[in-house]
N, C-alpha and C positions, 0 to 999 in steps of 0.2 A: 414292342409290337407296333408295326407300322400298318395302318389301315388305309392309307392314301389310295392305293390301287383298288382296294375293295370299294371304297366310297365312290371313286371315279367311275368304276364299272357300273355301279348301280345308277349313277347319274346319267351315263350314256344310254343305259337301257330305258330309263324313264323318258329321256328326250326322244329316243327312237319311237317309242310307243305314242308319245304325244304328237310327234310330227306326222305319224301315219294318219291321224285324224284331220290334218290339213288346216287346223285353226291355230292361230298364234297364242290364244289364251291358255291352252293347256301347257304350252312350252314355258310360259311365264310361271305358271303354277309349279311345274316340275322344277324349274330353276330355284324357286323359293323353297320348295320342300327339300330339295337336295342340299341346299345350303344349311337348312335347319338340321337335317340328318347328319351332315358332316360336323356341324358344331356340337351336336349331342355326342357323337362318337368320340370326337377329340376331347371333350370334357370328361367322358368316361375313362378314356385312356390316361388322362392326367391324374384323375383320382386314383386309378389303379397304381400308377407309378409312385404317387405320394404315399399310398398305403404300404407299398413294398418298402420304401425308404424308412417310414416310421416303424414298421415291424422290425426291420434290421436294427434300428437304434434301440428299441425296447429290449431286444434279446441281449 
């Protein structure tokens, strides 16, 4: 399951909304939050893959 495009789309949406405000501070915040979101999603993806592998081995 590749979530790269999903995460990228949300990042662009966050950035678009932040830029509409005209202040650089929200853009920085959005970049930080998007990075954290991506990290969390990728970690979840890895845990899911590992769980599948372990389940196959146990069977």
